[in-house]
Structures are given as C-alpha cells and as structure tokens.
N, C-alpha and C positions, 0 to 999 in steps of 0.2 A: 294243880300246874308247875311244873319244872320251871326253875327260875333260868333265865338265859346264862351259856357261860359266857364268862368275861374274858376275854383274848385280848392283851393289853401289848402294845408294840410303841416303838419311839426313836425318838432320836438323838445319839449323843454326838455333845459338842461344847465349843464354848462360842456367846457370843451370836445365838442362832436365830435370834428371829428373823434373819433374812430369808431364811430356808422355805423351799415352798414344800417339803417332805410332808409337813404336819397336813396342809390343807390338799395334797395331792391323796394322800393316803386317806383322810376325813372324806372327800368326795365320792374315793372308790367303794369306801363302807358304806355308804348313803346311797351310791347309785346301783351299786352292784350287790343290795341287800345284805350287807354281812353283818347281820345282829349282834350284838353283842362284843363287838369289836372295836377300840378306841386305838388312836394314836397321837403321843404327845411327846412335848421337848424334854430333853434333860439334859438342861443347861448347867455345866459343871465349871467351877472355876479351873480347878486340877484334875488329872486320870486318878490322884490316889482316892479321889472322893467316889470312885467305880463305884468298889465294892458294895458302900449305903445304897446306892440305887438299885443293884440289885438284890440287898437284902430288905431294905423299904418296901418296895414297888410288886406287890402279890399280882398272879395272873400274868408276868411279864412273859413272851413267847419269844420274841424278838426284837433286833434293836438295828438301825442302821448308825453307823458311825461317821462323824465329819472332821473337818479340820477344828483342832488339832491333835486330834487323839488317833489317828490310823496306823500308827505307829506304835505309841505310846500306850494303846490299850493288850497288843497280846500279851503280854507278859501276867496279865490277870483272865486268860480264857485256859482252858482247860486241852481245846483240841483246835488245829488249823486244817480246812482243808488243804490237798496238793497243790493247787494253785495259788491260796493265799500264801504258804508257807515259801512258794518260790518267789513270788512279787516282795512278802515282807510287808504287809500293809493289808489292815481288814477295813470293811466298808460295811459289812454285815455281820452279824450276832444272830446264832440260833439259840434258846434255850430250850435244852431238852425235856421230856417229861422226869428226868431224872435230877434235873438241876443243872447240868455239867453246861458250860459255855464254848460252843465252836464259831470259831472266826473264818469268815469266806470273804473272795474280795469278787464282788458287781459291778465294779467302777471299769475295769478294762473290758468286760463282754458289752457295757452301757457306750464306752469310749470307739471301742470296735464297730458294734452295730452303727453306730451313728455316722463314721467316719467315712465308711467303707463305700456308699453311695456317693460320695466327694471326690471321691479317686480317679484323676487320669493317668495315663501313662507317664506326664511328666513329672509328676508328684514322685520323684523318688527315694527322697530323705527329710528327716523330720527334726529342727529342734526344738527341744522340751525347756520352755522357762519354767526353773523351780526344780527341785530334788526334794519336796516332801513325800509324803503317802501317796496324794494324787498323783503324782509324776510316774513313782511307781507303776501302778495300773495302766497306766497309758504305755510306758515303755514295755510293759508284757503285751498287750495289744499290738503295738506296731511290731515286736519281736512277730508274733503269728500271723502278721501282715507282710513278713520279709521285706518291711521299710526299715531301714539301718537310721539309726537317731542320736544325737548328741544331746545332755542336757547342758542347760545356762545357769551358773547360780554366782552368787554376788563374790565368791570364790572359787577360782578355776581346782578342779578336781579331775579323777578320774573319770575317762570318759566324758569331758565337759568343758567346759570354758567359761571365761568368765564374760558379763555383760560387755565390758570395753573393747573385747576382741570382734563386735559383731559389728560387719559394716556390709560393703555391696560384694564382695566375695562370699561371704556368709549367706546372704539372700541368692546369688547366683547356686550355689552348692545345695542349700535347703529350701523347698518352696514348701512346707509344710510347716510352718510357726506354730506351735501350741503353748497359748498360757495355762500353766498349772500351778500357777500361783493363785492366793487370793486377794491380789492387786488388784481394787476398782470394782468390788465385791459393794454391795449397796452396807452401808451409809456413803462409804469414800468412794462416792460413783467420780470425781474430776480425777482421781489418780490411776496411771498405768505404768506397766514393766517400761523401762528406760533403754529402749532399741531405736535404731534410726528407720522410723518410719516410712521414711521416703525411700527405700529401696524395696517395700512393697510392688510385685506389678500383677498383672492378671494371671500369670501364671503361678502365683499362691494361693493355696489356703491358709487363712488364718481362721484358727479355730482355740474358744475360750472356753474352760471348762464351768468357768459362772454363769448362772444363767438371770442373775437379778442384778443389775439391771440385766434387760432383754440384749441391750445393745452396750457395752461396754465402750470406754474410750479406745481401748486396745482395736475391740473391733472398727470402731467407727474410723480410726486413722486407716487402717488395713483397706478398709472398703476404698478410703479417698484416694486408693493409690489403685484403686480396681482387683485388688483381692477378692476373690471367694470367702464370704465368712460363715461362721458357724457360730452360734453360741451350747452351751450345757445341756438345755433344757429335754432334748432328747436323750442324753447322755442319763440324765436323772429318771426320765422315764423308763428307760428301759434294764438300769439299773436296779430300781426299785420294784417292777414285774419281776426281776430276776428273784430278789431279795425276798417277793411275798411268796415265792415257788418254794423257797429253800425254808423259810417259816411255815409250810404246810405240809413238809415232805411227812 
C-alpha cells in the first residue's frame, strides 16, 4: 500500500488566532476529500523567522500571508507574479518542486469580485483607510474597476490625506469607504477607525476587509446611517480559492 502524499499548506502572520483561513481550508479538505492535505498557522513574531519556517516544514506546498508580512515577505521570495510586483504586496506563496518561492497577490481578486455586485452608478470614488499591504491590493482592484481612490493614513502622504481632513465634503466626494486597517479585528472588537460616521448616507458603501467579527464597529456605525455594508468574508473565500488554484498549478 502506497503512503498518502502529505501536502502541507498554511498561513503566515503574527497574532493570527482570529483568522478563519485554517478552518476554511480544513473544512475544504474534509468536504472535498483532499486526502493527505493539511493547513496550519505559522505565527511568527518577526519576518526574519520566515526562512526557519521554510527550512523546518517538510512537504510545504503553499502559504497564505497576512498582516503584518504582506510587504516584508517579498525580499525572501525568489520570484513575483507580474501583478504582485505591480501591487507591491504578496498574500499567496507557491513553493515549486525545486523549492523556489513565488509570490502572488490574490487579495485584489477577492476584493474586486466581492465589491463588484454592490456597485451602482453613484459609487464613483473610494476612500481607502490604511496604507499597508492589504490596501495595495484594494487599490489595484479599484484601478481595474476604473474607480479613482485616495488613501487615508495617520500622516498625509502622496495620493493621501490624514484622518483629520475627513469631513462632510469628503463623504460627498467619496461614496465607497474601505477599511483596510486591522482596527476592529477580534479580539479588539470595540475599536474602530476615527472618522466622522455621521456623514455616511444610504448612497454610501462601507466595506471592511475584516471578517472576524462579522460586523465590526466600523460597519455598525455606517449601517446606522443607512450605508450599505460588506465585510471581508467573501473576499477571503474568493482569494483562498484563487490561492488553491495557484498552489495546484
């Protein structure tokens, strides 16, 4: 009898117990009868620990990458897909038969696919809260959708404003507000980005990349003003399925 080939996959990040990725893929392997596949969390305190993960984990075929390593993992990779190179952030790594590491971005795909059904003619411009790796995938998706956007960060940057500048006029000009920060993620469920929520209307979309909790304070506050809300669960599923295809090329 031939032993079942073990294929190991996992999530690379820091403080990632909140993530649904492990549960999602474990259920997928069980329900779709992928015998010999496993998915585990690689929770590392610093990105400098990443080479040890690769060295010490046999049969590793692919990884998802989450906060805070979507950008800092890049120097450790052998190659990037064209889109990951343009975006400047990686959330999927494929490990080739020769042990080479290739980085991809499936975040942009998951975000785009989950946002598209919500879009109406009034949704002309987007405000992206945050400037980390996740926000880069969001920006790339908005470019593909021909939706202009502005970043919001704690300090004003190129193509960006700081939080203090957001007012009623901002909400008139930007009809899609996207939280691409980790603020409000479990277990810190009482936290929320500091924006004037009273200016949300039923003409706005509030999109939070966070999916745990299902309804963050950001979404609750926007919903109270009549905004259409969306969390990041569909994005997670779409990007995970895209990652699965990449790993099994």
